[in-house]
Structures are given as C-alpha cells and as structure tokens.
N, C-alpha and C positions, 0 to 999 in steps of 0.2 A: 425627165427630159432636159430640164435646165442644166443639170449637172453634166449630162452627156455633151450638151452644146458647149458648156464651159471648158471641158477637157478637149473638145475638138478645136476650139479657138486657141487654147494654150498650145496644143500640138502644132497647129499651123504657124503660130508665132515662132516656136522653136525651130521648125523646119526652115522658115524664111529668115532666120537670124544670120547676119553676115559674120565673117571672121572678125572684123573690127569690133562688132558689138560684143562677141564672145571675149575678145581680148580685153576690151574695156571693162566688162563685167567681172571677168576672172581676176584681173589686176586689182580691181576695186575691192573685191572680197578679200584678196590677199592683204591689201593695204589695211583694211579694218582689223583683220586678225593680228597683224603685226603691231598695229596701234594699240590693240587691247592688251598686248603683252609689253607695251612701252618700248618697242623697238624702233630706233631711228630709221631703219631701212623701210619703214612703212611709207615714207615719203617718195622713195624711188618708184614703188609700185603705184602709188597714188598719181605720180606724174605720168606714168605710162597709161594709166586708166583715163586720165583727163585728156591727154593728147588724142588717144584713140576715139574717145567719145566726142571730142570737138570735130573730128573728121566726119564721124557719123552724122552729127547734128548739121554740119555744113551741107552734106549731101541731101539731108532732109529739109534744108532751108529753114531750120529753127534757129534764127540768128540771135534772138534774145537769150536762149539757153546757152549759146556759145559765149555770150558776154559773162554769164554766171560762171561758166567753167573756166574762163580766163581768170576770173577772181580766184577760183580754186587753185589754178596753176600758180599764180603769184603767191598765194598763201602757203602752198606746198613747198615752193622753193624757199620762201622765207622761213618756214618751219624747219626745213632741212638744215638751213644755215644756223638757225637759232639753237637747234639741238646739238650741232657738231662744232661749228666755228666759234660760238660764243662760250668761252670757258666758264663764265659765271653762271650762265643759263644751264649748262650741262651739269654743274654741281648742284644747282638748286633743285633739280628733279621735279617730281609731281608736287603740286600744292593746291590749296583752295583759293577761290576768288576773294579778293579784298573788296571793300566798298567801292574803290576806284575802278576795279575791274568790272563790277556790276554796272557802274555808270556807263562805261564804255560799251558793254553789252547792250544796254538799253538804247544807247545812241545808235549803235550799228543796226539793231532791229528796227528802230523807228525810221531812220533815214533810208535804209534799204527797202523797207516795206513801202514807204511813200514813193520812192523812186520807181520801184518795180510796178506799183499800182498805176502810177501816172503813165508810164511807158506802155504797159499792157492795155490800159484803157484807151489811150489816144493814138497809139502807133501800131497796134496789132488788132487782130480780130478774135482775141481770147475771150472765151465765154466764162472763164473762172478767174478773173483778175485778182480778186481778194484772196482766194485760196492759193493760187500760184505765188502771189507776192509774199504771203505769210510763210509758205514752205521755203522759199528762197532766202528771206530775211533771217529766219531762225538758223538756217544752215550757214549763212555768212558768219553769224555770231559764234556758232559752234566751231567753225574752222579757226577763227581767231583764238578762241580759248584752247583748242587743240595745239596750235602753234606755241602757245604760252605754257603748255603742260599743266593746264588747270583742269582738275577733275570734273568740274561742272560742264566741260565741253560735251560729255556724254548726255547730259540732260538736255542741252540745247539741240544737239543732233537728233535725239530721240523725239523731241517735240516736232522737229521737222519731219522725221520719218512717220510719226503718228498721223500727220495730215497728208503726207505724200502717198501713203498706201491707198486710201480711198480715192485720192486724186488720180493716180495711175489707173485704178480700176474703172473710174468714171470715164476716163479717156480710152478705155479698151486696151490698155497696155498691161495685160495680165502677167506677163513674164516679169516685168519690172515691179509690179505690185508684190509678187512673190519674193523677188530679190530684196525689196525694201523691208518686207516682213522679217526676212532672215537678218538683215542688218539691224533691225529694231532689237531683235533678241541679242545679237552680238554686242550692241551698245550697252545693254543691261549688264552683260557679262564683263564688258570693258570697265564699266563704272565700279563694280565690286572688286575687280582685279586691281584697279588703280587704288582703291580704298585699302586693299590688303597691303599693297606696296607702300602706301603712305604710313600705315600702322607699323610695318616692319622698320621703316626709316625712323619713325618716332621712337620706337623702343631701342633701336641701336643708338640713337642720339642720347637718350636717357642713360644708357649703359656706359657711355663714354664720359659722362659728366662726373 
C-alpha cells in the first residue's frame, strides 16, 4: 500500500509540474551531461535552468533558495568566461586541486554553512536548518571547483547530492529526489570521464617530451 501511495504522489507531482519547472529541470540535466563531457556549452544550459528555477522559486516565495540560485548564476557566468575568454585557463584544461584550492574549498564550506544556518535559524521557519545549510554549502564549493575545471568538483557536488536526496524526500518533493538521484549517478560518471581525459592529456604530454 505504501508503494502505491508513493507512485500516486509522484504522479500527482508530475501532473502538477509547470512548464517553467520542466524547463529548469530539462536544462539542468542537459547542463550536467555537457559538463560530464567537459563541454563549455554546459554553462549556457545551466544559466537557462537557473533563471527558470529562480522564477519558480519566486512564485513559491522561497526567497532563501533564490539567493542560492543567484550565486549559481554568478558562478555559471564566471565559469563560462573562465572557460572561453581566459586563454590560459582554456589551455590548462582539467586538473586536480592544490593545497591552496582545498583551503579555499574549506573556507567556502565553513562560511557558507555558518551563513545559511544563521539565516535559516533566525530569519525563516525552516525545520531542517543544519541539513539545508550543509547541502547548500557543499554545492557552493562544488560550483567554484567546476568553474576552475578541478576534477574534485564532482566529489563536492555529490556530497551535496547525497544529502539532498533524503532532504527532498523528507519535504515530500519526490520528483526532485528522483532527479537528484539521477544527478548523483551522472556526477560519478562525470568524475571518471574527467579522470580519463586527464590521463589522456598526461600521456600526450609525455609523448611530446
């Protein structure tokens, strides 16, 4: 009976999903697939997804989530510029995090977590401030690493996804829980694909020496 009820809830969510939500989700999935293959066009679809999602969030009066998506928008525009206009960055391609990169990641996670936790605790009626803050903070760090073409971006993004899946389920957002599960798998594939591209680059570098 519980399984039947689950499928009924999922069906109702799909039926009630607006065009903007489908646009945001579809563009978001496309962005992840392109990012997995190291395509700079991933940012174009990412921007479309973010803008559509921000409109949906505004209609739902989820203003804190709008702030997070504004960060995603800025990082997507920055990432697009970094991959295309910055000649040195485009030649650098995929790389691993340095010690300095990890220090920045830790700073982003710590500051973002503390900020989100304080805002959610004191300015909203959130019943999951720690959970929500952690998902957002790790996503912030992952987006920064993605813009820098650091392979570890997939690790941070999947840490965020891992906690986001049960969070969405807890909130009754079954469709988004399923979508995030899909993105969790794609992030794994993205990591190994980027690792393969890094190995090819390394071998070519050795061959040219």
